[in-house]
N, C-alpha and C positions, 0 to 999 in steps of 0.2 A: 505494500497499499503506500504511495508516495504522496507527498504533502500536499500536492495540488489532487489526488484522485481523495484521499479525506477528507481537502475542503470542501469540495464539490458536494460529496458526500453529508458532511455536515451541515450544510446552506440548503441542500434540498428536505432533510427532516425537518430544520427547523420553518423552513416553512412552510412545509405540509401540516404542520402545528399550528402554524399562525401566529410563531411569536415574533415579536419587535425587533427589526433591523437583522435580521437573521446571518446576513452576509458577515456584518462586525461582529456578530457575535460568535461563529463559527471561528471566522480568522481569531477573535482575542482566547478561546477555549481551545484553540489548538497550538498557539503560541506557547499558552498558559503549559502546556500540555509536555511541549519540546523544548519549554524553558530557554525561548527564544522570543526575541521583539519580532511584532507583526512582520515588519518590514523582508524578516527572513522569509517567511513561506513565498514572496515575489521574489526573492533572489536565487530561491534553492527547490523549489518545483516539484523538480527530478527527486531530489532528495527521499529515502525511503524511512520511515518511519521503524522504529524498534518497536519490539513487539509490548513491551511496557507501557511504550509512550500512546500506542492504540490504545491499550488498554486503559490510560487515563484519561485520552481523549473521549472513549465514549460513555466512561461513567459521566465526565462533566458533561457530556449534552445529555444526558440522560436525566441530570440533575436540573439541567435549563429546562427539558422537554416536562418537566413535575414542576415547573414554576418556583423554583431555585435561582436568584437573584445571579447574574455573572460575577456582580463583585462579589458575592460570598463564596463563590464556589474559585475565584482565584486571589480572595485576600485582600485587594487593592482598591482605590478609587483616586483618583486625582481631585484635588481641590486645590485651587491659587497656586497651580502648579508644581505642586510638591504632590508625591504619591503619599498616601495616608492607607494604612492597614486596618482593615473592617473585617469582623465578626458578624453574627447573627443577633451578638450581645448591643449592639450601637445603630442606630440609624446609619445607611450609607449617606456618603454627603453628595448634596446634590450643588449642581450650579448654581441655583437662585439663592440659596445661601449667602456665596459670595459678593451678594448684593451689602449682605450686614457688614462682610469685612469693608468693604467701597465705603458705606456712608462712614463707617468708624475711624478710617481713615482718615476722611474727607474734614468731619465736625470736631474729631477728639486724640487727631494724630500727637498734639503734647502729653496725651495722658502718661503719667508715669507705674499707676496699678492697673493692670486690666483681672475684672474677672470674668467668666465665661459660666453662665448657671445652664445646667445640664448640657455636659459638654459632650457626651458620647464617645466619638471616636478621638474629640480633642481638636477638631479642624479649625474649629475658631480661637480657640486658644492660643493652639500652635500657631498660625498665622499671624494674629495680632501681634505675638511676642516677635517671632521671627524679623514681618516688616515692621517694627517701630522700637523694639529693644528694650519694650518696658517690664516690669518686674508683675507677671500671669498668674493669677492661678484660675482654677477648674472644678467645678465642681458637679456629682454627681449622684443621686441615691442608690446609682447599681454597682455592687464593687466589681462586679465583672466591667461594665465601660467604661469604669475608670481603671482598671488593670489597662485596658488597651489604648487610651486616652495617654496614660504614664508612659507607654511603647514607644506611643509614636511620638509625642515630644521628645523621648529620650532619643529616639533613630533619628531623630530631624535636627537636635541639638539645640533644641526649645528648654529654656528651662523654666518648666511651669509648673507649680506646687499643685498636685490632684487632692482632693480632699472629699469624702464619702459621706455625703450627708444631704437632707431634704433639702431644695433647693439652697438658700443662702444662709442658714442657721448657725455656719460654723466659720460664718465669716463674720468678723470684728466691726463693732459700729466703726461711720467713717473712717473706715479702709481703704476706698476704691475713688480713683476718678473715672473709669466706664467701665461700666457693667452690660455685656451682649450678652444674647440667649436667643436661640431657635428652639422655642418650649413645646410641649406636646398642645397642639389644638385643636386636634381629630375628636368631635361629639362621639360618643360612643354609639350611638344609634346610627351611624355614617357608616360602621364599618364593613358592614354588608357590600357597602357601593364600593371600597377601596380595590383596588386591582388585585389579583391574588397573589403577586412579587412581594407586596406590601403589606395585606393581610395574613398572612399565612406566614410570612417568614421576619418578616422588622417588629423590633421587642414593641410590645403594646405601652409599657412603661413610657416608653419615647414618643409615641403616636397620639395616645387619648388622651385626654385633661378631663372629662368627667363629663357629666349630661350636656353642658351647654356647649362645650369646647372653649370655654374663656376662664375655666377655673385657677389654671398654673397664669395666666395676667396676672388674675388678683392678687395673688399672692405676691407675683414679684413684684408689681408695682407697690403693693402695699409696703412690702421692705425696704424697697430700695433707696427711701429716702433716708434710714437706716443707716446701713452699709457705703451710701454715696459721700462722700464730701461736698461741702456747698458749690456749686456749678457744675458739678460733675454730670456724666452723660448716662443716657440707657436706651439702648440701640435694641431693637427687636423683631425678628423676623415676623410678620402676617400672615394668618392662615387667611385662606380666603371665609370672604364676610367678614373677617372681623375688624376692619379696620374704623367704623364708627363706633364702636364698642371700647377697642383700645386708645382712642383719642379722646374717650372722653374720661375715661380711667385715667388719663393725662391733664386734666384740666385743673388748672392750678400752676402745672410744670412748665416751666418758660422753653421758648425757641420748638414748637412742637413744628414735627416737618414729618410728612409721610413720602416715600420714594415708592415709584414705581420699578416693576424687573422691564424688561426687552420688549412684554407682550402687552405694557402697558396696566399691568394689575399692581393694586397696591402689595408692595413687600416688603417695607420696614418703616418702622416707626422708631423716630429719635424722640427724644425730650433731655432736655435738660435741667437738674432742680435746683432752685431758686437756690440764691446765694451769691458768695461773689465768685467770679468766673477764675477757670483753672490758670 
C-alpha cells in the first residue's frame, strides 16, 4: 500500500460517511500515522507504508468515522501560530477564541499580571504570556485539564502558574491587571443540537453553563471586581445570543466594547473596572 493509494482510500471512506473536509482529514491522519508532515505525502506518494503505519492509519480513520475529533486523535491543535497538545479532558482551541487574544493585546498590552479563568488547554494563558511577557496565572476546576495546561506551558516555554480551583476562588484580591476567559456558555437544553463531535467527545464541564447558559458569566463578572486592580480589564468570549445579557452584567464598568468575529457575529466583550487606569 503506497502513500498515494492509502490517501485515496481514506478520502473515499470519509466522503462516503459525509465527514467534513475529508481530504484534509485523511492527509492529517495519514501524516500522523507515518510521523511526517503533510507535505511529505505529496513529495513521496510512492512510499510503501509499513504494516504498523497502515494499522495506525486504519485505526485513526475508524476513530474519526465514529465521531472522534481529528485533534483528539492526533493530540494537537494550532492556536495563534503555536501547537498545543489536546486531550478529551480539554476543549479543542478554536480560531474564534484567537479574537480574545487580539482584543486583549489591543486594549491591555501593558498588563503585568494576567489571569485565564477556565484555562482548559492553557491556550489563552500561554499565548498572552508569550506575547506580552506578563506574569500569568491560569485556573481550571478539572485536575486533568490543569495538567494539560501546565504541560503546554512547560513545552512552549511560558511560565504560567496553574491552579486547580472553581473559577477565581484561589486568586487573591486585587491581584490582576487582566482577566481573560472563554467560559462555558451552552445551555444544557441545547445539548442534543450540538455536533456529534462536540456533544459526545468534548468535556461537558467546559461546554455547559447551566439552564440558561449565562451562569458562569454571572459568577465571573460578580467576582472580577475583587480580583482586578482598579482600571484592570476583563475580556471574555461571547456565546451565541449572549451579547445583550453579558453587556448588561457589565453595566457600571468603564469602556465596555464588543468585537465581532470575521463573520460579523459578536464574539468578544471587554470592559474596564472603575478606578485609576493601568
